[in-house]
N, C-alpha and C positions, 0 to 999 in steps of 0.2 A: 576419242570423241565422247563428249558427255551425253547423258541420257536424253536431254532436250534435243541435241543435234541429231541423235539417232532417230527419234520420233519424227523430226522434221524431214530427214532424208526419206523415210518411208512414205510420209505424206506427199513428198514431191513426186515419187514414182506413181502414186495412185492418181493424182489430179494432173493428168497429162495435158489438159486444156490450158493450164496456166504455168506448169512447171515441167521442165525436161531435165534429165540427168545426162551429163557428159556431152551435151550439145551446147557450145558457147553461143550466147545470145549476142546480137549485134550491139556493140557499145559496152559489153560487159567489162572491157578493160578500163573503162572510165570509173568503175566502182573499185575503190582501193580498200586495203585492209583485209583481215581474215576474221573468221568467226561465223557462227551460225547465220546471223542476219545478213552479213555481207554476201555469203554464199547464196542465201535465199534470194536476195535482191538481184544478183547477177543471173540466177537461173530462171527468174520469173519472166513470163511472156507479157511484157509491157505493151506490146503492140495491140493487145486486146483491151487496153484502158485508154481513157482520154489523153494520157500523157504520151502515148506512142513509144517507139523504140528509144533506148537509152541514148544513142548517138545524137538524137534530136532534142534532148533535154536542154533547158537553158542553163547557162553557167551558174546562176544563183542557186538552182536546185542541186546541181552536182556538188558545189562547194559546201552547201548546208548539209547535204546528205552524207558526204564523206566525213565532215566534222562530227556529225551525229554518230556515225558508225564507229568512230575512233574514241568516242567519249565513254568513260566508264560510269558516268552519272546517267540514270534512266532518262532517256530523251524520246520524244514522239514528235512527228511532223505531219501536219495537215497541209496539203499543197493544192493550189489552184482553186478555181470556183467549185470544183467537185469535191474538194477536201480529201484528195487521195492520200492514203496513210502510209507512213514509214515509221519504224522504231528500231532501236538498237538492242544488243544482247542484254544490256542491263535492265531494259524495260520488259523484255520477253517473259520472265517468270511471273510478273503480275497479271498476265493475261489468262493463264490457265489453259487447259487443253481445248476448250470449246471456242476460243477466240483466236488461238494461234494454230496454224499459220495463216488462216484465211483472212486475218485482219490486214495482211500485207497487200497493198494495192486496192483495198476496199474503200468505198466512200464512207466518210465519217458518220453521217446520219444512219446508214445501214448497220454499221458495226456497233454503234452505241445507242441504239434505239431506246433502251430502257433509261438512259441518263441524259438523252439529248435535251429534254426540257431544262436540265441544269446547266450543261456545258455549251449547248447550242448558242444561247444569247451571249455567252462570254467570248466564244470564238467569233461570232458575228461582229462584236465590238472591236475585236482585233483586226479582222479582215476589212471591215468597212471604215473604221475610224482610227485605226492604229492604237487603240487603247489597251495597253498592257494591264495585266491583273496578276495578283498573287494571293494565294490562300494557304493557311496553315492548319494542318490537321482537319481538313474539310471532309465530311462524310459524303462519299459519292458511291453508293451501292450499285453493283452491276452483276450480271450473270458471269460466274466463273466456276469452272469445274463442275458444271451441271446444276448449279443452284445460285440463287440470288444471295450475295454476301454483302455484309456491311463492311465497306473498305474505306479507310481514311488515307487522305493524301495531303502532302504539302506540295503545291505546284504553282507554276506561273505560266501564263500565256503571253507570248511576245510576237510582234510582227517580223516576218522575214521579207526584206526588200531587195529588189534588183538594183543594178547600177544606177538606174534612173530614179530610184526612190519609190517605185511602185510596190505596193504590198502584194506579195505573191503567195504567202503561206503563213501558217501559225506554228511557231516552235513551242513545244511543251517541255519544260524542264521540271522534273518532278521526282518525288520519292514516296514510296508507300510507307505510311507510318502506322498501319493498323496494329502491328505488334506492340509498338511503344505506347500508343494511345490506350489499348486494352490493358497493358501492364500498369500504366499510370492510373487508369481508372480503378483497377483492382487494388493498387496501392492506396489510392484515395479512399476506397471503400474500407480497407483495413484501418487506415488512419482515422476515418470517421468513426469506425467501430471502437477503436481504442480511445478516441476522444469521448465518445458516448460513455464508455465504461469508466473513464477518468471522472466524468461528471456524476456518474451514478454510484461511485465508490461510497461505501458506508463510513468512510473516514474523511477528514479534511486533508486536502492535498494542495501544495503550492510548489512551483519550480522557480528557484532563485538562480540567476545567472551571474557569474563573475564574482570578483572580490568585493564588489559593492552590494552584492545580493539584490540584484534587480529582478522584480517580478516578471517572469516570462509567461506564466499561466497559473491558473488556480481553479478549483472547482467550487460548486455552489455551497458545499459544507464549510469551506474556508471563508466564503463570503458571509455565511450565517454566523460564523464565529466572530469576525472582526467588524461586521456591519457593512453595509453597501458603501464601497469607496472606489474611486478611480485609481487603481494601483498598478495596472499593467504598464511596464516600461519605467516604473519608478523604483528607486532603491528603498529598502525597508525603513531606513532612518527617515525618509520623506513620507512614505506611504503609511507607516504606522509609527508616528513619532513618539507615542507613549511607551513603546517598547524599549526606547533607548535607555531609560533610567532603570529598567528592570532586568538588565543583564543579558538580554537576548542577542544583542549585536556581538557581545563578547563570545557567546556560545557559537554563533555562526562563524565568526572569524576563526575561532579555534578549530572547528570542523574543516573549514576551507584550507587552513594551513597544514593541519596534521593528517587529514584524510581519514580520521577516526570518527565514527558515528557518535552522536550524543543522544542519550536516552533519558527521559525524565518521566516520573510518575507523580500524579496528584499535584502537578505544578501550577501555582497560581499565576494569573496574568490579569492585569487591570486594563480594560479596553473601553474606549469611547465608542460604543456600538451605535449610538445615535448622536448625530452632530449637535453640539450645544448642550448635551446632557452630561452629568457626572460620570466618572469612570465606573465601570461595572466589573466586579470580581468574577472571573471564570476560572475553572480548574481543568487542566488538560493532561492527558498522557500523550507524549509525542516523541518523535525521532527526527533528528537532523541527519540525513544520510548523504554522504558526498556523492556527487554525480560525476562520473568519469567519461572522458572521450575514449576512442578506440585505442589511442596510444597510452592510456592509463593516467593522463593528466587530469586534474580536477577542474571541471568546467563550471560547477555550481553546486547547489545543495537542493535536495528534495526534502520538503517539510511534510511530514505525515503524522497524523494523530487523531485523537478522539476527544471531543468535549465531554467531560465526565461531571460537569457541574451538577446536573440534576441527580446523578447517581450519588455524588458526594453528599448532597443535601439529604437524600434518603438515608444514606449510611449514617450520617450524623444524627438523624432522627432516631434510627435504630440504636445507635450507641447511647443516646440519651435515655431511650426507653429501657435498655438493659441496665444502665447506671441507676435509674430509678428503681428497677426491680432489685438490683444488688443492694441499694440503700434499704429497701424494705426487709430483705433477708438479713442484712447486718443489724438493722434496728432490732429485729426479733432476737438475734444472737446477743446483741449488746444488752438488751433488757434482761435476758436470761443470765448473762454473766454478771450484771450489776446487781441483780435481785438478791443473790446470796450474800455478798459482802454488805449490802445495805441492811439486810435482815440481821446480820451479825452486829452491825453498828447499833441498830435499834435495841437489840438485847443487851449489848455491852453498856450503853448509856443508861438503860433501866437498872442494870446491876450496880453501876457506879452511883446512881442517884440514891439507891437504897442501902448502900454499904456505909458502915461507920469507920472502916479501916482505911486510913489515908493511903497506905502502900497498895492495898488492894484496888482502891479507886484509881491510882496512877497506872496500875497494871491493866485495868479495864480500858482506860483512855488510850494507853499506848497501843493496845490491840485494835481499838476502834480506828486510831490514826492510820495504822497499817492497812486496814481494810479500805479506808477512804482513799489512800494513795493507790490502791489497786483499782478502785473505781476511776480515779483520775487517769491512770495509765490506759485503761480500756477506752475511756472517752477520747483521749488524745490520739490513740492509734486509729480509732474509727474516723475521727475528723481528718487526720493526716491521710488516711486511705482515700477519702473522697474529695480532698482538696484538689481542685483542677490545676494540673501542672502547666505553667506558662513557659517554662524553660527546662532544658535537660540539665541533669546534675549527676555527679558521680555518687554511686551508692554500692555498698558491698552486699553480697548474696545473703550473708547471715542476717543483716538488718532487714532485708526484704522478707525473708522467711519468718523471723521472729515477730514482725509487726502483724503478719497474717495469723500465725498460730496463737498469739495472745487473745485474739478475738474469739477463737473457737475452743478455748481452754475448757469451758464448762461442758460443751457438747462432747469433747474428747473423753472427759472423765465419765460422764453419764453413759456414754456408749461403750465404755470399757475398751477404749482404743489406746494402745501404747504408741508413743512417738519416738522414733529413732532418728537422731540427727547426725549428720556428718558433713561439716562445712570445710572442704579442703581448698576452695577457691578464695584466695586472699586479695586478688586484684579487683579493684572497683570497676564497674562498667558505667558508661555515660548513657543515660536513658531518661525517658519520662517515667520516673519511679512510680507515680500513681497508677499508670497504665500497667506496668509490670506487676504491681501489687494486685491489680484487678485480675490479671491472668492467674497468679498463684492462688488468690482467694477462690477463684472458680475451680481450680484443680483440687485444692484441699477440700472445699465444700463437697465436690463430687465424690472424693475418696471417702469422706465421712458418711455420706449417704449410702455408699456401697457397702459399708461395714456396720451401719447403725444397729441392725437387728441381730448381729452375730459377734460384734467385737472384732478385734484384729490388730494389725500393726500398720501404722502410717510411717513411711520412710521419706525423709526429705534429705536431699543431698545436693552438694555443689562441687564442681571441679573445673579446673582450667582445661580448655580443650581447643581444637582447631576444626574449622569446617574444611575438610579435605578436598571438597569440590572447588573451593575458591582460595584456599590457603589463608583465610581470615582467622585471626586469633580471637578467642572469646571465652565465655564460661558456659557450662551446661548445668541447668537446674533440673533436678529430678523429683517428681512427686509420685510415689508408688503406694499401692495398698494391697491388702490380702482379702479384698472384698469379693463380690459375686462375679466380677469380670464381665466381658462382653463377647458375643459371638462375632465371627469375622464379618458377617453382614452388617451388624450394628456398627462395628468399628469403622467400616468404610463410609458411614453416613454421618458420623457424629459432628463433623465440621461443616455440614450443610446447614444453611439457615432454616430455622423453624422445625428442625428434626429434634425430637425429644423422646425419652423413654420414661418421663415422669408424669405423663398425662397432663391434667390441667394445672399441675403444680410446677410445670416448667415452661419457659418461653421458647426454648429451642434456639436461642441466640447466643448463649454464653460461650460455648466453644468456638462458634463461628467468629464471634468478636475477638476471642483470644487469638485466633489465627490471623485476623486482620491486624491486630496490635503487633504480634510477633513479626509478621511480614513487613510492617512499617518500620520495624527496628532492624530489618535485613537479617532476621533470624530464622530459625527452623523450629517447628512444633511437631513432634512425632508421638505416636501412641503404639503400645503393644499390650495385648490383653488376651486372656484365655478364660473360658468358663467351664473348666473341667472340675468335677467334684474333688474336693480336698486339695486341688492345685490351682484354684482360680485366683485372679488378681489382675491389676492393671498398672502399667508404668507409663507415665507421661514424661517426656524430656523436652526441655526448652533450651535451644542454643541461642545465645545473644552475643553479638560482636562487642568488642570493647569500645568501639567508636560510637559516635552519635547516630541517632535515627533521623529519618526524614522529618523536617519541621512541619 
């Protein structure tokens, strides 16, 4: 016997006015089936109700009641003008301990006083006019287990007729849906929260469904990127037609087929953000991430990224600022380098003009010509250094270093700095050579500054190497000095923008921009330094892959 049945048996013994144990009621044999409610109805003293003894009940009531008791779907029955109540075992748990078992044989308005304004008119419509009704997930709160509870029901009220077609009762077929309703409400709350977070995300997001890449949803930042468009339910080729000629559909197709994410940095995209206006160039960092079902199959693609256009504009401005500063520094170096040979040429021309020996005159002029060629070399290297690279080209490490060292020849001599060279890398790398020269120029200039007051040795090296984290082949360029060195605290900050140890003489952008350039070439820039007396110095290493950089 289950717990509810035990409670019911105890209650039957207590309320002797309505229930008796082990004393068969007249007509009890007409109630079929087993179970708590069948036993309860057979034991109930029906003679104290308007219905009277069971043997006097109409056939329609007995048939309906026995059908109800044998049904495993929750059922409830209001019978007669007094709306006397019956219910089955399936309905019994929904009543709680304060309505069961007293609801058996009780009049409807007495049992359901707190909700009668809701259900009373519905039952009246059934009893008076035969109007059935049906409600889904209807809130019908009532007192249960000592408190008023919000209870949700899916239920129908339908008339019960006798053989003559007269309406004798109201059959309630129902199920309590409170658990499901509350669970769905909690799920919707979670979904609303996730959707809110989706739209609040500090990145642009879009979900593309199927092989045609149909927009399923997107957030506001994605709308800011592409402009206001009606794209939900449309394929990318239709919703963003300008993307077709820029390779984005091929990227999406590849991710959908392979299941491998696609990642891009500083990627340009031309978008018509305002209808009727020209395409606008934007730059984005983004990922195309495959979206998988539970079984692992690819259902679509999640596009996630950041519009970095403003950052790139600011970075380009800083790059230009640093280039202008570098031009100034190199102009001063070039003036110094050119001044000595030009002074020599002036003296040689003076001597040639005042000499009467033709052989001596030729010697003076030959020497002057060599000095002028030196001036030409310095000028050409400087112009080459600052000429903007429009395409990548193959260049050897020795050529890169020599073009930089030639500019600083005078400073090296005047600062008593010895240069030791060792170029073991013979393989050319494909890069923006002007940018790599800018990196080496900055490293060499810093090394000279570190040794200017004390002299020392400048080491420049190159060797073929491998990035063991990725397996990529490349070359390593080394610039080392025996200068003053740096503390660990300073070494940690030197690649941060606007950090400088040179006071008003430095911009604090040089090494930061060097790092940006090396990163764009998929390389590595590292530093080791120590500032110990008699053992000080700094080593910069630049690893560059053999392949091309990002355009």
